[in-house]
N, C-alpha and C positions, 0 to 999 in steps of 0.2 A: 531211117535204120538209125540209132546213136552209134556215131564214133567214138571208140576206147580214147583216155586221157592218158596223156604221156608228159613229163617233163620236157622241156628242151635239150636237156642231157641225154633222154633216153633218145628222144629224137632223133640226135644227131649221131649216137653209138648206132641206132638201126639202121639210117642212112648211109652210114662207112659201112658198117659191114655187108648191104646191100651193095654199095657202090663199090666195095673190093672184090665182089664177088661177079663184078661182071669182066669179060676179057679181056686182059690187058691194064685192067686198072689197080691192080693188085698196089699196094706202097704208092699210088701218086696222089698226089698232093691235091686235091680241089676245095673248092667256095666251102663246100659243107665242112671240111677239115679246118680251115682259116676264121669262119664267119659263123660258125653253128647255124642253130635256129633262133628265128627273132619273130615274137608276136605281129601279128598283123590282122586286121578286123577287115574279114571275107563277106560280112555280110550273110543274110540270113543263109545258112547252109552251104556258105563256102568257108575255106580256108582260115584255119584261126592261125596260122604262121605262115614263114616264108625263110629262103635262104638267102640272104645277101650277094648280091653279083658284087667282088671284091676283085676279082681279077680281068683279062681284056677278054669283050666278048667274043673275040676270035677264039678264043678258047674254046666256045660254050659247044659242050655236047647233048644230043639229044637223047641218049640212051641215059645220061646222070639227070636231066629232066624229067623224062618216065618214071626213073626212081624217086623222086623228088614229089611230081603230083599223084602218085601210086601211094605214096606215104600221108601225104596231103586227104586222099579220100578215104584212108583207112583210120589216122589217128588226129584228134585236136591237142591242141598245145592246153597243158595243164596250169592253171595260175599258181605263182612259188605261193 
């Protein structure tokens, strides 16, 4: 099944909305807020974008990682 294409800005906005909907994360700054979305070559059927890790890995949250992974399965990055 073909994924819908979104721009980096659109993907970032989708992620921010989904993250801020998680309990306790409204208004919290995450790597998504700071770094946005970047192209990556995920190979055949793999994700075409990622969120760069900019903050300490000790701040990693599995719920945010799930939001990103789910969006990667739904959307491909549209070339500008």
